[in-house]
PASEGU-703091 format. One record per residue (C-alpha): residue in one letter; x, y, z; chain; residue number from 0. Coordinates in steps of 0.2 Angstrom, whole numbers, plus 5000, padded with zeros to 4 digits. Example, Ala and Ser with C-alpha at 12.3 -4.5 7.8 and 13.67 -1.06 7.14 Angstrom:
BEGIN
r;u;v;w;c;k
A;5062;4978;5039;A;0
S;5068;4995;5036;A;1
***
This chain:
BEGIN
r;u;v;w;c;k
M;5457;4487;4306;A;0
A;5447;4483;4321;A;1
F;5441;4500;4325;A;2
I;5436;4516;4315;A;3
V;5441;4534;4319;A;4
N;5438;4551;4311;A;5
M;5451;4564;4310;A;6
D;5444;4574;4325;A;7
E;5446;4558;4336;A;8
V;5464;4555;4331;A;9
R;5468;4574;4334;A;10
L;5462;4572;4352;A;11
L;5476;4559;4354;A;12
A;5490;4573;4354;A;13
P;5485;4582;4370;A;14
I;5484;4566;4379;A;15
V;5503;4562;4374;A;16
D;5509;4580;4378;A;17
K;5500;4577;4395;A;18
Y;5508;4560;4398;A;19
F;5526;4567;4393;A;20
R;5523;4583;4403;A;21
C;5524;4595;4388;A;22
I;5508;4605;4394;A;23
D;5517;4622;4392;A;24
D;5525;4617;4376;A;25
P;5513;4606;4366;A;26
Q;5526;4597;4354;A;27
Y;5514;4582;4351;A;28
V;5499;4594;4346;A;29
I;5511;4602;4333;A;30
L;5518;4585;4327;A;31
M;5500;4578;4325;A;32
E;5494;4594;4315;A;33
S;5509;4592;4304;A;34
I;5505;4573;4300;A;35
A;5486;4576;4298;A;36
D;5489;4591;4285;A;37
E;5500;4580;4276;A;38
L;5491;4563;4276;A;39
M;5473;4568;4278;A;40
I;5468;4550;4282;A;41
P;5463;4547;4299;A;42
E;5470;4529;4300;A;43
D;5486;4533;4292;A;44
T;5488;4549;4302;A;45
L;5486;4539;4318;A;46
Y;5499;4526;4313;A;47
E;5512;4538;4307;A;48
F;5510;4548;4324;A;49
L;5511;4534;4335;A;50
S;5527;4528;4325;A;51
Y;5536;4543;4333;A;52
L;5531;4536;4350;A;53
V;5534;4518;4348;A;54
L;5548;4520;4335;A;55
A;5541;4506;4324;A;56
P;5535;4506;4306;A;57
P;5516;4509;4304;A;58
E;5513;4491;4299;A;59
V;5519;4485;4316;A;60
I;5509;4500;4324;A;61
Q;5493;4493;4315;A;62
T;5496;4476;4322;A;63
M;5498;4483;4339;A;64
L;5482;4493;4339;A;65
D;5472;4479;4332;A;66
L;5478;4468;4346;A;67
F;5475;4481;4358;A;68
F;5457;4485;4352;A;69
E;5453;4467;4353;A;70
I;5454;4470;4373;A;71
P;5436;4474;4379;A;72
Y;5432;4492;4383;A;73
E;5429;4487;4401;A;74
Q;5446;4482;4404;A;75
M;5454;4498;4398;A;76
P;5456;4506;4415;A;77
L;5468;4492;4419;A;78
Y;5479;4500;4406;A;79
T;5477;4519;4410;A;80
I;5488;4521;4425;A;81
P;5506;4523;4420;A;82
K;5521;4514;4427;A;83
P;5538;4520;4427;A;84
V;5547;4515;4410;A;85
D;5562;4510;4420;A;86
S;5552;4497;4429;A;87
L;5546;4488;4414;A;88
P;5554;4472;4407;A;89
R;5557;4470;4388;A;90
A;5539;4468;4381;A;91
P;5536;4450;4378;A;92
C;5525;4452;4363;A;93
L;5517;4466;4353;A;94
C;5502;4468;4364;A;95
P;5507;4464;4382;A;96
L;5495;4460;4396;A;97
P;5492;4474;4410;A;98
R;5502;4463;4422;A;99
D;5517;4465;4410;A;100
G;5515;4483;4408;A;101
P;5506;4493;4404;A;102
Y;5519;4501;4392;A;103
P;5519;4520;4388;A;104
W;5510;4517;4371;A;105
Q;5496;4506;4381;A;106
T;5493;4519;4394;A;107
I;5491;4533;4381;A;108
I;5480;4523;4370;A;109
A;5469;4517;4385;A;110
Q;5467;4535;4390;A;111
W;5463;4541;4373;A;112
R;5450;4526;4370;A;113
T;5442;4528;4388;A;114
Q;5440;4547;4384;A;115
V;5435;4547;4366;A;116
L;5432;4530;4358;A;117
R;5419;4522;4371;A;118
Y;5416;4506;4362;A;119
***
């Protein structure tokens, strides 16, 4: 893994997802995160499992996607933070597309999380 997270940092991802999907009044992803965190108790496993619900991919693929995404310098993260309508995005050409090809929802969410929480 190219990054290290603690459980508090992982839990901060859920409100970002709720905001992205406009679930502010009904924090579905916060509830999902808590359920996963209580079951797995390991930050990285919790992160991969949580994201597997968003990306609909197995945790191993999520891990590869995140490893590739975290190779992108922190200074470039703002390029990924502004969402694009999903219907305007072509099929992803690779596991971690460049911002000109997206950003895809998972990239926007992780970029917002990384710029807010993981400042490296």
